[in-house]
C-alpha positions, 0 to 999 in steps of 0.5 A: 766064316760062321756068323754068331749072335754074340762075340766070344773068345777063341779056342784058347779060352782061359776058363775051365768048368766043373758040373754034375750030371746025374751021379757023375761029377765032371771036373777040370772040363776045358771051356773052348770058347765063351760069351756072356750067354754061354760056352762050349765045353770039351767033354770026354765021352759021356752017355749021349742020351744024357746030353741029348735030353738037354739037361740043366747042369747041377753044381755048374762052376766056371773057373778062371785063374784062382776064382770060381763062379757058380752059375746055372747052365743047360746043354743046348747042343752036342757034337762029336769030335774024335774021342771028345764031345763038344757041348754048347751050354746056355747060361741060365743064371750068371752073377754080375762078377762072372759077367764082368770077368767074361766081358773082360776076357772077350774084350781082351780077345778082341784087342789081341785080334786088332793088335795082330791084324 
């Protein structure tokens, strides 16, 4: 089992994201897991050079249900998986509302693990 510094949700995350990288806008990007410090995005193939430079994402917005949470994030790592790229994002700035929603999602995930065990 992989050891993580922070508890995060599973692959059935209820968040999506959108951001701009250079001149390209990426919408309805699936968030595969999330913690209060960052998330993992599942991206279609994008030029790897852009991601390997660990850019700050412009106009980065998290979505859950009908709410949107603007924040700042930076790509930390990338990994290839089939026709997609997984990208780890570190949150640089997060609003209190967004943190509360993420904490709630992680707590709900932990509760469901305890119930099903």
